[in-house]
SEGU-196667 format. One record per residue: residue in three letters; x, y, z of N, C-alpha, C in turn. Coordinates in steps of 0.1 Angstrom, whole numbers, plus 5000, padded with zeros to 4 digits. Layout:
! residues N
ALAXYZXYZXYZ...
//
This chain:
! residues 380
MET505551244957505151154968506251054970GLY506651024982507450914985508950934981ILE509750824981511150834979511350804964HIS512050904957512150894943513150784938GLY512650694929513550594923513950484932LEU513350474944513750374954513350234949ALA512150214943511750084938512650024928LYS513150104919514050064908515350024914LEU515850114924517150084930517149954937ILE516049924945515949794952515849684942ALA515149694931515149594921516449564915ASP517349664914518649644909519649594919GLN519549644932520549614942520149494951SER518749464952518349364961517149294956PRO517249224944516049154938515449054947GLY516348994955515848884964514848934975SER514749064977513849124987512449144981ILE512349124968511049144962510449014957LYS509148994960508448884955507248934947GLU506748864937505448894931504448784934ASN503348824940502348724944500948754938GLU500148654939498748684936498048724949ILE496848784947496148834959495748714968LYS495548594963495148484971496248444981SER497448484979498548454988498348525001TYR497448625002497348695015496048665022PHE495548545020494348495027494648495042GLY493648545049493748545064494648655070ARG495348735061496248845066495448975069LYS495949035080495449165083496449265077ILE495949365069496849455062496449595064ALA497449675068497149825070497349895056ILE496349975052496350035039496350185040ASP497250245033497350395032496150445025ALA495150495033493850535028493950655018SER494750755021494750865012495350834998MET496350744998496850694985495750624978CYS495050534985493950464978492850554972ILE492450654980491450744975491950824963TYR493150864964493750934952493750844940GLN494150714942494050624930492650614925PHE491650614933490250594929489850724921LEU490250844926489850964919490450974906ILE491650914904492350914891491750814882SER491450694887491150584878489650554876VAL488850584886487450544885486750664878ARG486650654865486050764857485150714846GLN484450804841483550774829483750884818ASP484150834807484450934796485551034800GLY486450984808487551074813487251164824ASN485951164829485551254840485251174853LEU485351244864485051184876483551144877LEU483351034884481950994885481151094894GLN479951134890479151224899477751174899ASN477051214910475651184910474851294904ASP473551294905472651394898472851534905ASP473351534917473551654925474951714922GLY475751654913477051704910478051674920GLU477851574929478751534939479651424934THR480951434936481951334932481651204939THR481651094932481450964938482450854935SER483550894927484550804923485250734935HIS485550814945486250754957485350654964LEU484050674964483150584971483050454963MET482850464950482850344942484050254943GLY485250324942486550254944486650194957MET486350264968486550214981485650094984PHE484350104979483349994981483749864974TYR484049874961484249754953485649694955ARG486649774957487949714959488149664973THR487449714983487449664996486749524996ILE485649514989484949384988485849284981HIS486549324971487449234964488549174974MET489049254983490049204992489349115002LEU488149155007487449065016487048935011GLU486748924998486448804991487648704991TYR488848764991490048684991490548655006GLY489648685015490048655029490948755036ILE491248865029492048965035491249055045LYS491849095056491249175066491949315065PRO491349405058491949535056491649635068VAL492649715071492349825080492949955074TYR492150055071492650175064493150275074VAL494250335071494950435080494950565072PHE494350665079494150805073495250895078ASP495650985070496651085073496151175084GLY497051225093496651325102497351455098LYS497751535107498351665104499751645098PRO500051705087501451685081502451745090PRO503651685090504751745099505251875093GLN505751955101506252095097507252085086LEU508051975087509151955077508551945063LYS507251905062506651875049506152005042SER506252115049505652245044506252285031GLY507552265029508152295016507652215005GLU507452085007506951994997505452034993LEU504652075004503352105001503252234993GLU504152334996504252454988504552424973LYS505452324971505752284957504552234950ARG503752154957502552094951501552204948VAL501452304956500552414953501052484940GLU502352504939502852564926502652474914LYS502752344916502552254905501052254900ARG500152264910498752274907498452394899ALA499052504903498752634896499252624882GLU500452564880500952544866500052454858ALA499552344865498752254858497352314854GLU496952404862495652484858495852564846LYS497052634845497352714833497452624820LEU498152514822498252414810496952354806LEU496052334816494752274813493952374805ALA493952504809493252604802493652614788ARG494952604785495452614772495052494763ALA495152374770494752254763493252254759GLN492452304769490952314766490652414754GLU491452524754491252624744491652564730ALA492652484730493152424718492452294714GLY491652244723490852124720491752004720GLU492752004728493751884729493251794740ARG492351694736491651614746492651534754GLU493751474748494651394756495351474767ASN495751604764496351694773495351734784VAL494151754780493051794789492951684800ASP492951564796492851454805494051444814LYS495251464809496451454816496551564827PHE496251694823496351804833495151804843THR494051744839492951734848493251644860LYS493951524856494351434867495451494876ARG496251584871497251644879496651744890LEU495351774887494651864897493951794907VAL493951654906493151574916493751594930LYS492951614940493351634954492351564963VAL492851494973492051424982491651534993THR490351544995489851645004489351585017LYS489051665027488551625040487151555037GLN486351605028485051545025485251405020HIS486251385010486451255005486851155016ASN487751205025488151115037486951085046ASP486151185049485051165058483951065053GLU483751085040482750995033483250855032CYS484550835030485050695030485150635044LYS485350715054485350665068483950615071LYS482950695067481550655069481150525062LEU481650515050481350395042482050275048LEU483250285053483950175059483250125072THR482850225080482050185092480850105089LEU480150145078478850075074479249935069MET480449925063480849795058481449705069GLY481649755081482249675092483749665091VAL484349755083485849755082486449865090PRO487449835098488049935107488950035100TYR489050155106490050245101490750315113VAL491850365110492650435120492950575116GLU492850675125493250805122494650835128ALA495650845119497050865123497151005128PRO498051025138498351165143499051245133CYS499851175124500651245114500651165101GLU501751125095501751055083501150915084ALA500350875075499650745075500650635074GLU501650645065502650535063503450505075ALA503650615084504350595096503550505106SER502250535107501450455116501150315110CYS501150305097501050165091502250085095ALA503450145094504650075098504650045113ALA504050125121503950105136503049985138LEU501949975131501049855132501749725129VAL502549735118503349615114504349575125LYS505049675130506049645140505449585153ALA504249635156503549595168502849455167GLY502849405155502249275152500749285151LYS500249405149498749415147498349375133VAL499249395124498949365110500149295104PHE499949235092501049165085501949265077ALA501249355070502049435061501349575059THR502049665053501549795048501349785033ALA500149835029499849835015499749985011THR500750025002500750154997501550154984GLU501450264976502250274964503550364967ASP503550424979504650504983505750424990MET506950424985508050344990508550395004ASP508050515008508550565021508050485033GLY507050395030506650295041507850215046LEU508750175037509950105041510850195049THR510950325045511850415053511350435067PHE510050425069509450435082509550305090GLY510050205083510350075090509349965090THR508449975080507549855079508249735074GLY508049625081508849505078508449445064VAL507149455060506649415047505849525041LEU506149555028505349655021504849585008LEU503549615006502849564994502449674985ARG502849654972502349754962501349684952HIS500449764947499449714937498349634944LEU498249624957497149544963495749604960THR495649734959494449804957494249854942ALA495149804934495149844920493949784913SER493449844902492349794895492549654890GLU491549564891491749434886491949434871ALA491449534864491649534849493149544845LYS493949604854495349624851496149494853LYS495549394860496249264862497649274867LEU497949364876499249384881499549284893PRO500649214892500949124904501249214916ILE501049154927501349234940502849214943GLN503449334944504849334948505049334963GLU505749234968506049224982507449254985PHE507749364993509149404997509349365011ARG510449295014510849265027512049345032LEU511849425042512849525047514149455052ASN513949355060515149285066516049225055ARG515349165045516149095034516849205025LEU516149315024516649435016517949485023LEU517849505036519049565043520149465042GLN519849335043520949235043521549225029GLU520749225019521349215005522149345001MET521649455006522249585002523449615011GLY523549535022524649565032524549695039LEU523349725043523049855050522449835064THR522749925073521949925085520650005082ASN519750005092518450075090518750225089LYS519650275097519950415097520550455084GLN521450375078522150405065521050395054PHE520150305055519050295045518250425045ILE517950485057517250605058518050725052ASP519350725054520150825048520150815033LEU520150695028520050665014518750725008CYS517650695015516350745010516350905010ILE516950965020517051115020517851165008LEU518951095005519751134994518951114981LEU518051014980517250994968516251094966GLY515751164977514751264976513451224983CYS513151284995511951255002511151385003ASP510051375010509051485011509551595021TYR510651575028510951655040512151745038CYS512951725028514051815026514651795012GLY515551875008516151864994517151764993THR517951764982518951664980520251734976ILE521351654976522651704971522551704955LYS522951814950522951834935523851734928GLY523351674918524151584909524351444915ILE523651404926523851274932522651194928GLY522751094919521751004914521650884923PRO520750794920520550674928521850584929LYS522450554918523650464919524750534927ARG524950664924526050734932525650744946ALA524450764950523950774964524250644971ILE523950524966524250404973525750374974ASP526450414964527950394964528550484976LEU528050604977528550694987528150645001ILE526950595003526550545016527350425020LYS527550335010528350215013529850255017GLN530350355010531750395012531950475025HIS530950565028531150655039530250635051GLY529150565049528250525060527250625065SER527350745062526350845067526450975058ILE525351055059525351175052526451275057GLU526651275070527751365075529051335069GLU529451205068530651165063530751195048ILE529651175041529551205027529851355024LEU529251445032529451585031530951625034ASP531551545042532951575045533951535034ASN533451445025534351385015534051405001ILE532951474998532651504984533051654980ASP533151684968533451814963532151894964SER532151994974530952064977530652164966GLU531652204958531352294946530652224935LYS531152094933530552014922529251954926HIS529151924939527851864944527451944957PRO526852064955526452144966525152084973ALA525152084986523952054994523052174995PRO521752154997520952264999521352355011GLU521052485010521352575021520452545033ASP521052535045520252505057519552365055TRP520352265050519752135047519252065059LEU518052025060517451975072517451815071TYR518551755067518551615066518551545079GLN519151605090519151545103517751545109GLU516951645106515551655111514751545103ALA514951535090514251435082514551295087ARG515851265090516251135096515551105109GLU515551205117514851185130513351155129LEU512751225119511351205116511051055112PHE511951005103511850865099512150765111LEU513050805119513450715130512350715142LYS511850835144510950855156509750935151PRO508850875142507750955138506650955148ASP505751045147504551055155503550955150VAL503250845158502350745153501250715163VAL500250635158499150585166499750505178ASP499050505189499450425201498950285199CYS499850195195499450055192499149975204THR499650015216499349945228497949945233THR497250045229495850055233494850035221LEU495350015210494550005198494049855196GLU492749845194492149715191491449725178LEU491849635168491249635155490149535155THR488949575151487749485150487049505137TRP486649385131485949385119484449355122ASP483649455122482249445128481249395117GLU480049365122479049325112478649445104PRO478449425091478049545082476549575085ASP476249695082474849745084474149765070GLU473349675066472749685053471849805051ASP470949825060469949935059470650075058ARG471650095067472350225067473250235055LEU473850125051474650125039473850165026VAL472750105025471850135013471350285014GLN471050325026470550465028471650565024PHE472950535028474050625025474350625010MET474650505005475150484991474050504981CYS472850474984471750484974470850604976GLY470450624989469550734992470350874991GLU471550874996472351004996473151014984LYS473850914980474850924969474350864956GLN473150814955472450774943473050664935PHE473750564942474250444936473050354933ASN473250254924472250154921471950064933GLU470750054938470449974950470749824948ASP470449774936470649624934472149594935ARG472949684930474449664930474949674945ILE474449774952474949784966474549664974ARG473249624973472849504980473549384976SER473949374964474749254959476149264965GLY476649384966477949394973477849364988PHE476749404994476649375008476549215010ARG475949145001475849005003477248935001LYS478048994993479448954991480248975004ILE479949085011480649115024480249005034LEU478948975035478448875044479048735041LYS479048705028479648575024481148555028SER481848665026483248665029483448645044ARG482648705052482748685067482448545071GLN481348485065480948345068481948245063GLY482648275052483548175047484948185052SER485248285060486648315064487148205074THR486348165083486848065093487147935086GLN486247875078486447755071487647765062GLY487747875055488847895046490247895053ARG490247955065491547955073491947805076LEU490947725080491247585083491647505071ASP491047535060491347465048492747495043SER493147625044494447665039495547645049PHE495247605061496347585071497147465068PHE496547355062497347245058497147225043THR498247205035498147175021499147065018VAL498646975009499446865005500546914995THR501846874998502946924989503846814986GLY503446724977504346624973504246494981SER505246404979505246274986506346264996LEU506246155003507246115014508246015008SER508346004995509245904989510645924994SER511345804996512745805000513545774988LYS514845774989515745744978515545604973ARG515245504982515045374977513545334980LYS512845314969511445284970511245134973GLU510545104984510244964988509144914979PRO509244784975508244724966506944714974GLU505844734968504544724974504044584974THR503544544986503044404986501544404982LYS501144284979499744274974498744324984GLY499044284997498044315008498044465010SER499244525010499244675013498544745002ALA498644704989498044764978496544764980LYS495944654984494544644986494044734997LYS494844735008494444815020494444965016LYS495445005008495545145003494445174994GLN494045084985492945114976491645124984LYS491445044994490245055002490145185010SER491245225015491145345023491145475015GLY491645465002491645584993492845674997ALA493745625005494845715010495945725000THR496645834999497745854991498845915000PRO500145864998501245915006501446065004GLY501646135014501946285013502346345026LYS502846465025503146535037502446665038PHE502246715050501546845052502446955055LYS502147065048502947185050502047295056LYS502547365066501847465072501647585062GLY500347625061500047735051500447875056ARG500247975048500648105051499648165062
//
């Protein structure tokens, strides 16, 4: 998934484009979230004794528990999430999808051997490799989000591309995903670890595309070519070209076409019928949601239907679901006041180089009013 090694390359080449923040830094922000990536995370991490959570009917519920509680966690911090679901994958991705099928088949064989040998650690490892987000997982999460009053968007194609389009259109502040190809699709701000488990205590990584391009000395098109060289989901790569060599070649020659004209094709052969131009076009002009007609609304949650779905159908504990519902309501009621409180923050004093002596009268007046000198800074 995503662009291989891009995060490390950015950390090495453009450290100034990455910030680490706490979740409270994003109070009042609307953020587009890659839904499929989130659900995959939940299926991997929300487990009991190494197994997916299931109800008494044998239905998997890990995705619903993750979606419910981590969405509430964001709402409590004043974040307004909008989940974006994948649509039909582009034809260019068919090769990558075939590879994933092959890897799943191999993982199934390795799992069977590990089970036979009683290798618990390997059983857990290969079981997680077989995790796949299904249409049912997506549909159940969409229903849950609707009952929580949280909007979602169905992308016509890749979710990350539509997330980027929402950022470009000013509908949201950032894209939240673990896949770095959100940057390749042009999202101005990308957040990693926003939906990670609280237990991991991972700081949120914020990537700024404009700063990244400036520090790396690349145009957006050159950055896309770099990402293709690093390895994306849509085509192969040139043999023997690693991350450091890739960026050196892009800076030297400016494009994949020029690189192909100047490298030793025997030492560094490109894939036969290499579809790098088609991949570039897909990143530059992806099929995305129409942002001109899209209105994002965070509606009132529906307690009765939420309890019926999560408790009546999926057999979650009713007290916990109702407690979660109250947190949703509280987050909605506190958001307006919180925005006002965070808009102005006191940040130091207005002291000049030469401090004037304080007169007796002014000191008394100041003590009576309770005022302290300070300046106001506009909040995030």
